C-alpha positions, 0 to 999 in steps of 0.5 A: 623903856623898861621891861615891867610885870606888874599886878597892879600893886607889885612891880617887877623889873628890869629898871634902867637909872641915869646915875647907875650904868647897868640895868637894875634888877628891881621890885617896886611897891608903893613908892619904894624901888629896891634893887635886887641886882644888876644885869651887864647888858639890856639883852640880857635883862630883856631875856630874864624879863621874857623868861620870867614872863613866861614862866609865870604866865603873864605878858610884858608891860612896857613902861617908860618911866625910871 
């Protein structure tokens, strides 16, 4: 599963791609996904996304795509 913050148009989240070993920090807008960095472990990605959600006062949305 993915951890994603969204405003309806832009999604920021930790994505898992089948052709990559590491979890990627991505920004998705429309049909474009930009990889901004990588996490070494799933736990680190979840921790980062939880703290980012706390920072901006948002709740985490769970997605199952890509």
